[in-house]
N, C-alpha and C positions, 0 to 999 in steps of 0.2 A: 498487381503490384506486390511489392514486398514490405509495404509499410503497414504493419498491423500491431495493435497493442491490445493486450488482454486486461480487462478491468475487473477486479474482484472487490466485493463489498462483504465485510465481516460483521458478525454478531458481537465480537469482543475485541478489545485492543490486544489482549494476550494472544489470541488466535492469529491476528494480523501479524504481530511481531514474530511469531513462530514460523509462519509461512514465508515471511519476508526474509528471515535469516536463512532458511533452506534454499530459497530461490536465488539469493544473492551469492551463494557459495560459488566461487570461480566465475562470478559475473561482475557487472559494473553497476554500482548504485548511482542513479542519476539524481535522486532526491531522497535523503535519509528519512526514516520514519520520524515525523514530528507533528505537533499540533498545528492546525491551520486556522486561518481567519474565518472559515466557513463552519467552524465548530466540529471538525473531524480530526482524526489522526490519519495521516496520509504518507505514503512513500512510493517511489517508483524506481525501477531497475531494468536492466537488460540481463537476462540469465546467460549461462555459459553456452547456450545454443543459439544466442542472438535474438531471443524472443523478448519483447518489451512488455513489462507488467506495470500496472498501477493498482495499488492496494489501498482501500479506504475503509475506515470504521467511523460511522457517523455517531458522535456522542449523543446520548439522550438529552433532550432539552430540559432545563431545570424549570420546575413549575413554581410560579410565584405563590407564596403562602399568604 
């Protein structure tokens, strides 16, 4: 089939935002990069070639002091 989505996990929010910006150029953003209820920064898009992408940065958990 032709229903495929590439999922990327990043080590930093900055890296996610840089790649998201590049991939979204001439594409369609389906979910802008934003904080999520599961403690991550997430965004999804379809690039100019019709490839669907999901980008995720899992924020580090805060330790209780």
